[in-house]
BASE-808758 format. One record per residue (C-alpha): x negated, y, z negated. Coordinates in Angstrom, 3 decimals, padded with zeros to 6 digits. Example, Ala and Ser with C-alpha at 12.3 -4.5 7.8 and 13.67 -1.06 7.14 Angstrom:
BEGIN
@x=-012.300	y=-004.500	z=-007.800
@x=-013.670	y=-001.060	z=-007.140
***
This chain:
BEGIN
@x=027.161	y=050.406	z=-038.626
@x=025.514	y=052.782	z=-036.148
@x=025.693	y=055.661	z=-038.635
@x=023.840	y=053.757	z=-041.364
@x=020.069	y=053.861	z=-041.791
@x=018.365	y=051.131	z=-043.867
@x=015.290	y=052.309	z=-045.768
@x=013.235	y=049.956	z=-043.566
@x=014.184	y=050.870	z=-039.995
@x=014.523	y=047.587	z=-038.103
@x=014.497	y=049.426	z=-034.762
@x=010.917	y=050.616	z=-035.377
@x=007.682	y=048.666	z=-035.561
@x=006.131	y=047.618	z=-038.844
@x=003.326	y=050.122	z=-038.236
@x=005.788	y=052.966	z=-037.687
@x=007.674	y=052.042	z=-040.846
@x=004.424	y=051.959	z=-042.811
@x=003.360	y=055.407	z=-041.586
@x=006.750	y=057.168	z=-041.455
@x=009.076	y=055.377	z=-043.873
@x=011.103	y=055.002	z=-045.915
@x=014.264	y=056.226	z=-044.223
@x=017.858	y=057.019	z=-045.129
@x=018.749	y=057.462	z=-048.790
@x=015.270	y=056.377	z=-049.868
@x=013.752	y=059.228	z=-047.880
@x=016.133	y=061.644	z=-049.570
@x=015.139	y=060.295	z=-052.982
@x=011.515	y=061.235	z=-052.305
@x=012.416	y=064.833	z=-051.541
@x=013.695	y=065.770	z=-054.980
@x=010.296	y=065.387	z=-056.648
@x=011.948	y=064.783	z=-059.991
@x=010.524	y=061.373	z=-060.777
@x=012.672	y=058.397	z=-061.707
@x=016.388	y=058.652	z=-061.032
@x=018.386	y=059.394	z=-064.174
@x=020.607	y=056.410	z=-063.421
@x=017.516	y=054.224	z=-063.639
@x=017.070	y=054.953	z=-067.330
@x=019.241	y=054.524	z=-070.394
@x=019.515	y=056.761	z=-073.418
@x=018.939	y=053.748	z=-075.666
@x=015.705	y=052.851	z=-073.910
@x=014.834	y=049.645	z=-072.105
@x=017.246	y=046.845	z=-072.954
@x=015.535	y=043.887	z=-071.258
@x=012.090	y=042.659	z=-070.270
@x=010.273	y=041.281	z=-067.245
@x=007.239	y=039.109	z=-068.005
@x=006.759	y=041.007	z=-071.241
@x=007.281	y=044.488	z=-069.800
@x=010.336	y=046.500	z=-070.961
@x=012.901	y=047.254	z=-068.246
@x=016.220	y=049.060	z=-068.223
@x=017.879	y=046.402	z=-066.085
@x=016.029	y=043.298	z=-064.833
@x=016.960	y=044.025	z=-061.225
@x=014.895	y=045.214	z=-058.300
@x=013.484	y=044.558	z=-054.851
@x=011.121	y=041.661	z=-053.985
@x=008.060	y=041.648	z=-051.744
@x=008.910	y=042.394	z=-048.146
@x=010.489	y=045.762	z=-047.385
@x=008.522	y=047.911	z=-049.877
@x=005.462	y=048.565	z=-047.704
@x=003.573	y=051.108	z=-049.808
@x=003.836	y=053.537	z=-052.728
@x=006.337	y=055.786	z=-050.920
@x=008.750	y=052.858	z=-050.624
@x=008.251	y=051.672	z=-054.213
@x=008.564	y=055.189	z=-055.630
@x=011.803	y=055.730	z=-053.704
@x=013.091	y=052.394	z=-055.030
@x=012.419	y=053.528	z=-058.607
@x=014.227	y=056.803	z=-057.972
@x=017.218	y=054.896	z=-056.589
@x=017.502	y=052.999	z=-059.883
@x=015.775	y=049.740	z=-058.936
@x=013.784	y=049.073	z=-062.108
@x=011.597	y=046.359	z=-060.563
@x=009.784	y=047.282	z=-057.342
@x=007.549	y=044.680	z=-055.701
@x=004.636	y=046.013	z=-053.680
@x=004.492	y=044.100	z=-050.396
@x=002.100	y=041.131	z=-050.470
@x=-001.557	y=042.139	z=-050.142
@x=-004.617	y=040.170	z=-049.034
@x=-008.384	y=040.353	z=-049.515
@x=-008.718	y=041.656	z=-045.930
@x=-006.698	y=043.539	z=-043.329
@x=-004.152	y=041.312	z=-041.578
@x=-002.025	y=042.142	z=-038.545
@x=001.750	y=041.952	z=-038.209
@x=003.673	y=039.715	z=-035.811
@x=004.762	y=041.499	z=-032.615
@x=007.888	y=043.663	z=-032.642
@x=010.745	y=042.908	z=-033.101
@x=010.464	y=041.372	z=-036.542
@x=014.058	y=041.728	z=-037.681
@x=017.204	y=040.560	z=-035.889
@x=020.731	y=040.066	z=-037.180
@x=021.397	y=036.353	z=-037.779
@x=024.839	y=034.764	z=-037.420
@x=025.220	y=031.264	z=-038.930
@x=028.208	y=029.173	z=-037.815
@x=029.709	y=028.717	z=-041.288
@x=032.764	y=030.853	z=-042.049
@x=031.022	y=032.341	z=-045.073
@x=027.831	y=033.005	z=-043.096
@x=025.721	y=030.584	z=-045.131
@x=022.864	y=028.319	z=-044.103
@x=022.349	y=024.935	z=-045.755
@x=018.783	y=023.670	z=-046.301
@x=018.176	y=020.519	z=-044.294
@x=021.184	y=020.984	z=-042.016
@x=021.024	y=020.202	z=-038.282
@x=021.920	y=023.801	z=-037.459
@x=018.489	y=024.980	z=-038.589
@x=016.798	y=023.093	z=-035.748
@x=019.601	y=023.236	z=-033.185
@x=019.593	y=027.025	z=-033.152
@x=021.224	y=029.961	z=-034.953
@x=022.382	y=033.024	z=-033.015
@x=020.232	y=036.131	z=-033.538
@x=020.828	y=039.523	z=-031.933
@x=021.008	y=043.240	z=-032.746
@x=024.624	y=043.175	z=-033.911
@x=024.113	y=044.060	z=-037.584
@x=027.245	y=043.588	z=-039.656
@x=027.966	y=042.947	z=-043.326
@x=027.583	y=040.695	z=-045.194
@x=024.172	y=040.954	z=-043.628
@x=021.682	y=038.195	z=-042.771
@x=018.464	y=038.929	z=-040.899
@x=015.266	y=037.358	z=-039.606
@x=012.049	y=037.929	z=-041.498
@x=009.239	y=037.449	z=-038.961
@x=006.313	y=039.623	z=-040.044
@x=003.499	y=037.163	z=-040.723
@x=002.554	y=038.800	z=-044.059
@x=000.589	y=041.784	z=-042.776
@x=-001.755	y=043.626	z=-045.126
@x=-003.881	y=046.729	z=-045.201
@x=-007.511	y=046.365	z=-046.279
@x=-008.231	y=046.624	z=-050.027
@x=-009.815	y=050.035	z=-049.417
@x=-006.355	y=051.231	z=-048.392
@x=-004.001	y=049.257	z=-050.609
@x=-005.898	y=049.469	z=-053.917
@x=-005.591	y=053.259	z=-054.366
@x=-002.051	y=053.187	z=-053.025
@x=-001.085	y=050.421	z=-055.464
@x=-002.524	y=052.496	z=-058.320
@x=-000.277	y=055.372	z=-057.231
@x=002.698	y=053.015	z=-057.035
@x=002.079	y=051.765	z=-060.584
@x=001.825	y=055.334	z=-061.850
@x=005.125	y=056.351	z=-060.247
@x=007.220	y=053.957	z=-062.336
@x=009.595	y=055.743	z=-064.692
@x=010.539	y=054.705	z=-068.245
@x=011.782	y=051.103	z=-068.246
@x=010.500	y=050.467	z=-064.713
@x=007.752	y=048.103	z=-063.523
@x=005.691	y=047.897	z=-060.342
@x=005.246	y=044.229	z=-059.408
@x=002.194	y=043.599	z=-057.171
@x=002.427	y=040.614	z=-054.822
@x=-000.652	y=038.899	z=-053.383
@x=-001.763	y=035.781	z=-051.559
@x=-004.869	y=034.074	z=-050.276
@x=-005.764	y=034.092	z=-046.593
@x=-006.669	y=030.900	z=-044.793
@x=-008.936	y=031.531	z=-041.806
@x=-010.477	y=029.142	z=-039.292
@x=-013.332	y=027.103	z=-040.705
@x=-012.494	y=027.915	z=-044.329
@x=-012.863	y=025.079	z=-046.825
@x=-010.250	y=024.389	z=-049.480
@x=-012.592	y=025.703	z=-052.162
@x=-013.081	y=028.919	z=-050.197
@x=-009.317	y=029.224	z=-049.799
@x=-008.861	y=028.860	z=-053.548
@x=-011.596	y=031.429	z=-054.148
@x=-009.904	y=033.914	z=-051.817
@x=-006.757	y=033.802	z=-053.963
@x=-008.861	y=034.502	z=-057.046
@x=-010.683	y=037.361	z=-055.323
@x=-007.410	y=038.964	z=-054.251
@x=-005.979	y=038.610	z=-057.756
@x=-009.063	y=040.368	z=-059.144
@x=-008.578	y=043.208	z=-056.657
@x=-004.978	y=043.553	z=-057.837
@x=-006.087	y=043.521	z=-061.477
@x=-008.454	y=046.422	z=-060.735
@x=-005.455	y=048.645	z=-059.886
@x=-004.193	y=048.465	z=-063.469
@x=-001.434	y=045.948	z=-062.746
@x=000.365	y=044.706	z=-065.844
@x=001.596	y=041.540	z=-064.116
@x=001.542	y=040.020	z=-060.642
@x=003.250	y=037.511	z=-058.390
@x=001.420	y=035.049	z=-056.121
@x=003.156	y=034.370	z=-052.816
@x=003.195	y=030.661	z=-051.908
@x=006.421	y=030.813	z=-049.898
@x=005.293	y=032.189	z=-046.515
@x=003.724	y=030.060	z=-043.740
@x=000.172	y=030.797	z=-044.854
@x=-000.819	y=027.148	z=-044.403
@x=-000.187	y=027.172	z=-040.662
@x=002.944	y=027.286	z=-038.516
@x=005.955	y=026.526	z=-040.708
@x=003.738	y=025.085	z=-043.461
@x=004.088	y=026.503	z=-046.951
@x=001.623	y=026.416	z=-049.813
@x=004.458	y=025.798	z=-052.292
@x=005.006	y=022.377	z=-050.697
@x=001.650	y=021.336	z=-052.218
@x=002.192	y=021.670	z=-055.999
@x=-001.193	y=020.197	z=-056.918
@x=-003.054	y=022.731	z=-054.775
@x=-000.943	y=025.544	z=-056.242
@x=-001.979	y=024.262	z=-059.663
@x=-005.666	y=024.414	z=-058.755
@x=-005.274	y=027.900	z=-057.280
@x=-003.467	y=029.284	z=-060.321
@x=-006.217	y=027.955	z=-062.584
@x=-008.779	y=029.920	z=-060.561
@x=-006.561	y=032.993	z=-060.528
@x=-006.046	y=032.942	z=-064.288
@x=-009.797	y=032.815	z=-064.816
@x=-009.919	y=036.174	z=-063.018
@x=-006.871	y=037.903	z=-064.536
@x=-006.914	y=036.541	z=-068.092
@x=-003.787	y=037.339	z=-070.102
@x=-002.024	y=039.239	z=-067.290
@x=001.255	y=037.353	z=-066.657
@x=001.388	y=035.477	z=-063.349
@x=004.547	y=034.580	z=-061.448
@x=004.633	y=032.292	z=-058.391
@x=006.998	y=032.959	z=-055.464
@x=008.610	y=029.758	z=-054.163
@x=010.544	y=028.854	z=-051.040
@x=013.395	y=026.336	z=-051.220
@x=012.070	y=022.985	z=-052.456
@x=014.663	y=020.244	z=-051.846
@x=013.112	y=017.544	z=-054.040
@x=013.693	y=017.733	z=-057.788
@x=010.573	y=015.633	z=-058.333
@x=008.435	y=018.038	z=-056.264
@x=009.893	y=021.029	z=-058.109
@x=009.200	y=019.451	z=-061.472
@x=005.645	y=018.634	z=-060.352
@x=005.215	y=022.315	z=-059.456
@x=006.271	y=023.317	z=-062.972
@x=004.084	y=020.701	z=-064.635
@x=001.058	y=021.647	z=-062.471
@x=001.292	y=025.340	z=-063.344
@x=003.353	y=026.252	z=-066.400
@x=002.397	y=022.920	z=-067.935
@x=-001.269	y=023.934	z=-067.723
@x=-000.650	y=027.421	z=-069.076
@x=-001.574	y=029.187	z=-065.821
@x=001.863	y=030.471	z=-064.755
@x=004.470	y=032.412	z=-066.707
@x=007.323	y=032.466	z=-064.206
@x=008.735	y=031.644	z=-060.783
@x=010.461	y=033.851	z=-058.229
@x=012.743	y=032.081	z=-055.755
@x=013.686	y=032.071	z=-052.889
@x=012.547	y=034.280	z=-050.009
@x=013.914	y=032.733	z=-046.813
@x=015.210	y=029.584	z=-045.129
@x=013.433	y=028.707	z=-041.874
@x=015.664	y=028.341	z=-038.813
@x=015.357	y=028.171	z=-035.038
@x=016.685	y=031.491	z=-033.742
@x=018.253	y=031.732	z=-030.285
@x=019.926	y=034.444	z=-028.217
@x=023.395	y=034.204	z=-026.681
@x=021.953	y=032.133	z=-023.808
@x=020.238	y=029.656	z=-026.112
@x=016.756	y=031.010	z=-025.455
@x=014.121	y=031.831	z=-028.091
@x=015.262	y=035.044	z=-029.757
@x=011.908	y=036.338	z=-031.025
@x=009.147	y=036.739	z=-028.416
@x=005.782	y=035.033	z=-028.625
@x=004.217	y=031.646	z=-029.250
@x=004.995	y=030.036	z=-032.585
@x=008.031	y=032.233	z=-033.238
@x=010.795	y=029.858	z=-032.210
@x=011.547	y=029.484	z=-035.920
@x=011.776	y=032.364	z=-038.381
@x=012.606	y=032.858	z=-041.997
@x=016.193	y=033.998	z=-042.538
@x=017.138	y=036.116	z=-045.532
@x=020.209	y=037.923	z=-046.810
@x=023.737	y=036.635	z=-047.300
@x=022.987	y=033.312	z=-045.555
@x=020.630	y=032.052	z=-048.269
@x=022.505	y=032.964	z=-051.470
@x=023.735	y=029.402	z=-052.072
@x=020.233	y=027.984	z=-051.683
@x=018.770	y=030.650	z=-053.967
@x=021.321	y=029.964	z=-056.690
@x=020.663	y=026.239	z=-056.361
@x=016.912	y=026.703	z=-056.854
@x=017.444	y=028.905	z=-059.901
@x=019.845	y=026.426	z=-061.505
@x=017.463	y=023.506	z=-060.876
@x=014.494	y=025.433	z=-062.289
@x=016.564	y=026.319	z=-065.361
@x=017.431	y=022.630	z=-065.822
@x=013.757	y=021.648	z=-065.549
@x=012.849	y=024.386	z=-068.028
@x=015.297	y=022.909	z=-070.533
@x=014.291	y=019.315	z=-069.809
@x=010.571	y=019.947	z=-070.328
@x=010.988	y=022.435	z=-073.161
@x=008.713	y=024.927	z=-071.429
@x=008.949	y=028.694	z=-071.669
@x=008.831	y=030.457	z=-068.293
@x=010.745	y=033.231	z=-066.590
@x=012.943	y=032.744	z=-063.523
@x=013.426	y=035.562	z=-061.023
@x=016.400	y=034.877	z=-058.744
@x=016.246	y=036.121	z=-055.160
@x=018.347	y=035.539	z=-052.062
@x=021.572	y=037.008	z=-050.730
@x=022.277	y=039.481	z=-053.539
@x=024.568	y=042.034	z=-051.896
@x=026.978	y=042.884	z=-054.750
@x=027.187	y=043.167	z=-058.546
@x=028.962	y=039.788	z=-058.577
@x=025.940	y=038.201	z=-056.896
@x=023.638	y=039.660	z=-059.543
@x=025.808	y=038.174	z=-062.283
@x=025.970	y=034.802	z=-060.516
@x=022.181	y=034.572	z=-060.608
@x=022.076	y=035.516	z=-064.279
@x=024.736	y=032.895	z=-065.026
@x=022.681	y=030.288	z=-063.127
@x=019.720	y=030.893	z=-065.442
@x=017.787	y=033.778	z=-063.882
@x=016.073	y=036.137	z=-066.323
@x=015.794	y=038.772	z=-063.593
@x=017.211	y=039.265	z=-060.103
@x=015.992	y=040.941	z=-056.920
@x=017.531	y=041.905	z=-053.578
@x=015.707	y=042.785	z=-050.345
@x=018.208	y=042.601	z=-047.472
@x=021.121	y=043.654	z=-049.676
@x=019.187	y=046.670	z=-050.935
@x=018.128	y=047.623	z=-047.408
@x=021.767	y=047.829	z=-046.357
@x=023.030	y=049.309	z=-049.627
@x=020.623	y=051.759	z=-051.241
@x=023.141	y=052.262	z=-054.070
@x=023.148	y=048.584	z=-055.057
@x=021.210	y=049.106	z=-058.306
@x=023.528	y=051.939	z=-059.331
@x=026.574	y=049.765	z=-058.559
@x=025.270	y=046.907	z=-060.677
@x=024.554	y=049.242	z=-063.597
@x=028.014	y=050.804	z=-063.290
@x=029.655	y=047.344	z=-063.351
@x=028.093	y=046.330	z=-066.672
***
């Protein structure tokens, strides 16, 4: 795969990617200057919707590899009709040290990881041998520019969407030392207001990264998520809000999440999943990613497709059981048109691919051609 160049260059730092990217086919898409790719539109007009917004195909790229408006604009031009602007904060936030991405090689013949399995804590091989179907580490720490930088850039990203395309802003609160729970809740609301000021038509709140401390996720506290979404909705009003979830193994906890948010009218959808956390080791069994607190990393790509499909199916069952109306965005391991269809069949109203899209810039075109 030495002749292939993902649009996020894993051999460069996050800062270099932010300043110089995107790369490969995405970089070429920016050169034409012709706006949205013709394959991203249909002559009949938008045929689906995403949280009330018309879209050509409810398929795109989630928060993570789309660092700024150049990345999101290139995604639109490559036919991805949903482009998620990488998670922003109320303040500038640094990235974990380089490297952030390594190739991950689970033991299973199909390359999958199973939530709760012993392998996740015993160690999974990670190196620079990238091969398809691809699985990678995701060890960034949710970096963010300051609002002075990301607000005008997000406005530009929203404006670059073509017909039937939607820019999806992602945001989260920032917990800092000495901050009370009420202040933490307020920071989410402040950040949501800053996103609203860009003209966003919808937004997604990230609760699936370790923003509660090392390997601790906000989405594992449904009642706190419920309180936060109430504060956020007071700021954003009728703008639809989606919540990004990690894998939640307990059906009771997942149902409590739905009842605490959708049940209170504060949330209109869920996006799931982003990664599965695993201990990553090199060929000698040593910690693969350098630095304190990085013995475990989120893994994304092919390895997590089974877990992603499971979460979508369980959310769809809860939706039917409770008789509630909310959207489900399926994410995790989508590397082919068949994977897209599997998520739709499991109950997803829309689907996104990060790792798969990084290694196949034509993925949206392939899915559209297969329909």
